[in-house]
Residue frames as a rotation matrix with the C-alpha (Angstrom) as fourth column:
UNK 1
0.675 -0.200 -0.710 58.94
-0.046 -0.972 0.229 -150.80
-0.736 -0.122 -0.665 343.99
UNK 2
-0.437 -0.897 0.069 61.74
-0.052 0.102 0.993 -152.12
-0.898 0.430 -0.091 341.81
UNK 3
-0.326 0.386 0.863 59.24
0.884 0.449 0.132 -153.03
-0.336 0.806 -0.487 339.11
UNK 4
0.752 0.626 -0.207 57.79
0.541 -0.765 -0.349 -149.52
-0.377 0.150 -0.914 339.09
UNK 5
0.325 -0.731 -0.601 61.23
-0.372 -0.682 0.629 -147.93
-0.869 0.019 -0.494 338.73
UNK 6
-0.630 -0.534 0.564 62.17
0.238 0.558 0.795 -150.48
-0.739 0.635 -0.224 336.06
UNK 7
0.108 0.784 0.611 58.89
0.943 0.114 -0.314 -149.74
-0.316 0.610 -0.727 334.21
UNK 8
0.829 0.141 -0.541 59.52
0.083 -0.988 -0.131 -145.99
-0.553 0.064 -0.831 334.29
UNK 9
-0.111 -0.971 -0.211 63.12
-0.355 -0.159 0.921 -146.49
-0.928 0.177 -0.327 333.13
UNK 10
-0.580 -0.050 0.813 62.06
0.602 0.647 0.469 -148.76
-0.550 0.761 -0.345 330.24
UNK 11
0.509 0.847 0.156 59.30
0.777 -0.374 -0.507 -146.31
-0.371 0.379 -0.848 329.30
UNK 12
0.605 -0.369 -0.705 61.80
-0.284 -0.928 0.242 -143.44
-0.744 0.054 -0.666 329.09
UNK 13
-0.514 -0.835 0.197 64.24
-0.137 0.306 0.942 -145.54
-0.847 0.457 -0.272 327.03
UNK 14
-0.274 0.492 0.826 61.48
0.869 0.495 -0.006 -146.62
-0.412 0.716 -0.563 324.63
UNK 15
0.759 0.584 -0.287 60.28
0.447 -0.789 -0.422 -143.01
-0.473 0.192 -0.860 324.31
UNK 16
0.226 -0.776 -0.589 63.81
-0.456 -0.619 0.639 -141.78
-0.861 0.124 -0.494 323.54
UNK 17
-0.672 -0.424 0.608 64.28
0.260 0.633 0.729 -144.54
-0.694 0.648 -0.315 320.95
UNK 18
0.228 0.860 0.457 60.96
0.882 0.016 -0.471 -143.56
-0.412 0.510 -0.755 319.40
UNK 19
0.805 0.033 -0.593 62.11
-0.059 -0.989 -0.134 -139.95
-0.591 0.143 -0.794 319.07
UNK 20
-0.123 -0.978 -0.168 65.59
-0.445 -0.097 0.890 -140.92
-0.887 0.184 -0.423 317.84
UNK 21
-0.688 -0.154 0.709 64.33
0.393 0.742 0.543 -143.37
-0.610 0.653 -0.450 315.19
UNK 22
-0.969 0.247 0.014 61.96
-0.130 -0.560 0.818 -140.88
0.210 0.791 0.574 313.57
UNK 23
-0.606 0.770 -0.199 58.78
0.759 0.484 -0.436 -141.46
-0.240 -0.415 -0.878 315.51
UNK 24
-0.220 0.558 -0.800 57.41
0.022 -0.817 -0.576 -137.94
-0.975 -0.144 0.167 315.00
UNK 25
-0.656 -0.053 -0.753 57.81
-0.724 -0.237 0.647 -138.25
-0.213 0.970 0.117 311.22
UNK 26
-0.927 0.332 -0.174 56.05
0.270 0.913 0.305 -141.61
0.260 0.236 -0.936 311.36
UNK 27
-0.397 0.812 -0.429 53.18
0.665 -0.068 -0.744 -140.09
-0.633 -0.580 -0.513 313.36
UNK 28
-0.360 0.209 -0.909 52.96
-0.452 -0.892 -0.026 -137.21
-0.816 0.401 0.416 310.89
UNK 29
-0.833 0.017 -0.552 52.70
-0.514 0.345 0.786 -139.62
0.204 0.939 -0.279 307.93
UNK 30
-0.795 0.571 -0.206 50.22
0.605 0.772 -0.195 -141.75
0.048 -0.279 -0.959 309.83
UNK 31
-0.322 0.675 -0.664 48.12
0.264 -0.609 -0.748 -138.66
-0.909 -0.416 0.018 310.48
UNK 32
-0.520 0.081 -0.851 48.17
-0.741 -0.538 0.402 -137.71
-0.425 0.839 0.339 306.80
UNK 33
-0.909 0.169 -0.382 47.14
-0.096 0.805 0.585 -141.23
0.406 0.569 -0.715 305.76
UNK 34
-0.625 0.710 -0.324 44.38
0.698 0.321 -0.640 -141.20
-0.351 -0.626 -0.696 308.35
UNK 35
-0.320 0.478 -0.818 43.12
-0.226 -0.877 -0.424 -137.86
-0.920 0.049 0.389 307.04
UNK 36
-0.705 0.018 -0.709 43.13
-0.708 0.025 0.706 -139.17
0.031 1.000 -0.005 303.45
UNK 37
-0.876 0.404 -0.265 41.23
0.386 0.915 0.117 -142.25
0.289 0.000 -0.957 304.56
UNK 38
-0.474 0.715 -0.514 38.69
0.456 -0.301 -0.838 -140.02
-0.753 -0.631 -0.183 306.33
UNK 39
-0.428 0.273 -0.861 38.13
-0.672 -0.733 0.102 -137.99
-0.604 0.622 0.498 303.15
UNK 40
-0.827 0.101 -0.553 37.61
-0.380 0.625 0.682 -141.19
0.414 0.774 -0.479 301.15
UNK 41
-0.779 0.555 -0.292 35.21
0.625 0.645 -0.441 -142.52
-0.057 -0.525 -0.849 303.77
UNK 42
-0.405 0.641 -0.652 33.19
-0.057 -0.729 -0.682 -139.31
-0.913 -0.239 0.332 303.65
UNK 43
-0.569 0.141 -0.810 32.94
-0.818 -0.200 0.540 -139.70
-0.086 0.970 0.229 299.87
UNK 44
-0.868 0.220 -0.444 31.80
0.075 0.944 0.320 -143.31
0.490 0.245 -0.837 300.21
UNK 45
-0.679 0.635 -0.369 29.30
0.518 0.058 -0.853 -142.34
-0.520 -0.770 -0.368 302.89
UNK 46
-0.401 0.510 -0.761 27.79
-0.542 -0.802 -0.252 -139.66
-0.738 0.311 0.598 300.65
UNK 47
-0.632 0.117 -0.766 27.53
-0.701 0.333 0.630 -142.07
0.329 0.936 -0.129 297.71
UNK 48
-0.893 0.299 -0.336 26.01
0.384 0.896 -0.223 -144.74
0.234 -0.328 -0.915 299.93
UNK 49
-0.540 0.719 -0.438 23.37
0.214 -0.385 -0.898 -142.33
-0.814 -0.579 0.054 301.24
UNK 50
-0.378 0.376 -0.846 22.52
-0.841 -0.520 0.145 -141.26
-0.386 0.767 0.513 297.71
UNK 51
-0.789 0.037 -0.613 22.23
-0.330 0.817 0.474 -144.91
0.518 0.576 -0.632 296.67
UNK 52
-0.820 0.516 -0.248 19.94
0.524 0.500 -0.689 -145.65
-0.232 -0.695 -0.681 299.60
UNK 53
-0.384 0.694 -0.609 17.68
-0.286 -0.717 -0.636 -142.73
-0.878 -0.070 0.473 298.68
UNK 54
-0.474 0.170 -0.864 17.49
-0.876 0.011 0.483 -143.90
0.092 0.985 0.143 295.07
UNK 55
-0.896 0.124 -0.427 16.67
0.109 0.992 0.060 -147.42
0.431 0.007 -0.902 296.24
UNK 56
-0.674 0.685 -0.278 13.92
0.323 -0.065 -0.944 -146.09
-0.665 -0.726 -0.177 298.52
UNK 57
-0.294 0.551 -0.781 12.42
-0.726 -0.660 -0.193 -144.15
-0.622 0.510 0.594 295.63
UNK 58
-0.638 0.006 -0.770 12.56
-0.637 0.558 0.532 -147.20
0.433 0.830 -0.352 293.35
UNK 59
-0.911 0.318 -0.261 10.90
0.404 0.811 -0.423 -149.39
0.077 -0.491 -0.868 295.99
UNK 60
-0.483 0.762 -0.431 8.16
0.004 -0.490 -0.872 -146.81
-0.876 -0.423 0.233 296.53
UNK 61
-0.332 0.331 -0.883 7.50
-0.917 -0.333 0.219 -146.53
-0.222 0.883 0.414 292.79
UNK 62
-0.801 -0.009 -0.598 7.40
-0.247 0.916 0.317 -150.31
0.545 0.402 -0.736 292.47
UNK 63
-0.835 0.517 -0.186 5.03
0.414 0.369 -0.833 -150.57
-0.362 -0.772 -0.522 295.43
UNK 64
-0.322 0.733 -0.599 2.70
-0.440 -0.676 -0.592 -147.99
-0.839 0.073 0.540 293.92
UNK 65
-0.433 0.106 -0.895 2.76
-0.883 0.150 0.445 -149.67
0.182 0.983 0.028 290.50
UNK 66
-0.914 0.058 -0.401 2.13
0.093 0.993 -0.070 -153.07
0.394 -0.101 -0.914 292.03
UNK 67
-0.678 0.704 -0.211 -0.77
0.233 -0.065 -0.970 -151.71
-0.697 -0.707 -0.120 294.10
UNK 68
-0.238 0.585 -0.775 -2.35
-0.796 -0.575 -0.189 -150.15
-0.557 0.572 0.602 291.00
UNK 69
-0.564 -0.031 -0.825 -1.96
-0.659 0.618 0.428 -153.35
0.497 0.785 -0.369 288.99
UNK 70
-0.948 0.226 -0.224 -3.35
0.313 0.789 -0.529 -155.44
0.057 -0.572 -0.819 291.84
UNK 71
-0.487 0.804 -0.341 -6.34
-0.170 -0.470 -0.866 -153.10
-0.857 -0.363 0.366 292.12
UNK 72
-0.234 0.365 -0.901 -7.03
-0.968 -0.172 0.182 -153.40
-0.089 0.915 0.393 288.38
UNK 73
-0.764 -0.113 -0.635 -6.72
-0.268 0.951 0.153 -157.17
0.587 0.286 -0.757 288.53
UNK 74
-0.879 0.466 -0.105 -9.03
0.283 0.332 -0.900 -157.33
-0.384 -0.820 -0.424 291.53
UNK 75
-0.279 0.802 -0.528 -11.66
-0.593 -0.576 -0.563 -155.24
-0.755 0.156 0.636 289.73
UNK 76
-0.341 0.102 -0.935 -11.44
-0.877 0.323 0.355 -157.44
0.338 0.941 -0.020 286.61
UNK 77
-0.925 -0.040 -0.378 -11.74
0.071 0.959 -0.276 -160.57
0.373 -0.282 -0.884 288.73
UNK 78
-0.696 0.706 -0.131 -14.74
0.041 -0.143 -0.989 -159.16
-0.717 -0.694 0.071 290.55
UNK 79
-0.144 0.630 -0.763 -16.45
-0.898 -0.407 -0.167 -158.28
-0.416 0.661 0.624 287.25
UNK 80
-0.538 -0.129 -0.833 -15.69
-0.609 0.743 0.278 -161.72
0.583 0.657 -0.478 285.83
UNK 81
-0.972 0.196 -0.127 -17.11
0.229 0.690 -0.686 -163.37
-0.046 -0.696 -0.716 288.95
UNK 82
-0.395 0.873 -0.286 -20.32
-0.377 -0.438 -0.816 -161.33
-0.838 -0.215 0.502 288.62
UNK 83
-0.157 0.292 -0.943 -20.61
-0.985 0.029 0.172 -162.35
0.077 0.956 0.283 284.98
UNK 84
-0.782 -0.198 -0.591 -20.03
-0.220 0.975 -0.036 -166.00
0.584 0.102 -0.806 285.86
UNK 85
-0.864 0.504 0.000 -22.54
0.112 0.193 -0.975 -165.76
-0.491 -0.842 -0.223 288.69
UNK 86
-0.165 0.838 -0.520 -25.19
-0.726 -0.460 -0.512 -164.28
-0.668 0.293 0.684 286.41
UNK 87
-0.291 0.003 -0.957 -24.53
-0.842 0.474 0.258 -166.90
0.454 0.881 -0.135 283.71
UNK 88
-0.939 -0.087 -0.332 -24.71
0.064 0.906 -0.419 -169.71
0.338 -0.415 -0.845 286.26
UNK 89
-0.673 0.737 -0.065 -27.88
-0.154 -0.225 -0.962 -168.23
-0.724 -0.637 0.265 287.75
UNK 90
-0.058 0.635 -0.771 -29.50
-0.966 -0.232 -0.118 -168.15
-0.254 0.737 0.626 284.31
UNK 91
-0.511 -0.198 -0.837 -28.44
-0.540 0.831 0.133 -171.72
0.669 0.520 -0.531 283.57
UNK 92
-0.980 0.192 -0.053 -29.85
0.155 0.567 -0.809 -172.90
-0.125 -0.801 -0.585 286.92
UNK 93
-0.340 0.901 -0.270 -33.16
-0.537 -0.421 -0.731 -171.15
-0.772 -0.103 0.627 286.15
UNK 94
-0.086 0.248 -0.965 -33.25
-0.967 0.212 0.141 -172.82
0.240 0.945 0.222 282.73
UNK 95
-0.808 -0.288 -0.514 -32.46
-0.195 0.954 -0.228 -176.19
0.556 -0.084 -0.827 284.28
UNK 96
-0.858 0.512 0.046 -35.18
0.045 0.164 -0.986 -175.79
-0.512 -0.843 -0.163 286.93
UNK 97
-0.122 0.868 -0.482 -37.82
-0.715 -0.413 -0.564 -174.64
-0.689 0.276 0.671 284.46
UNK 98
-0.458 -0.082 -0.885 -37.17
-0.812 0.445 0.379 -177.49
0.362 0.892 -0.271 282.08
């Protein structure tokens, strides 16, 4: 019981000291600084989202370009393999008929 009364008494003294030493002004300034920080964070968030969107677009463009180039390369390789196959087939026929 004594501890509870002592705790309440100390709480009241601390609260009065807070008020006397300019606590409300401190809280007001802290609130202003917090608001300014919030505005800056909103700005950073917006810029970050825009950057992410640009990065997504760049990745998609790169993916599409890479897929097109890979498709072209695959077609060229396939054609070259057919040519090599036909040449080898002809050489084997020549070798067998000789």
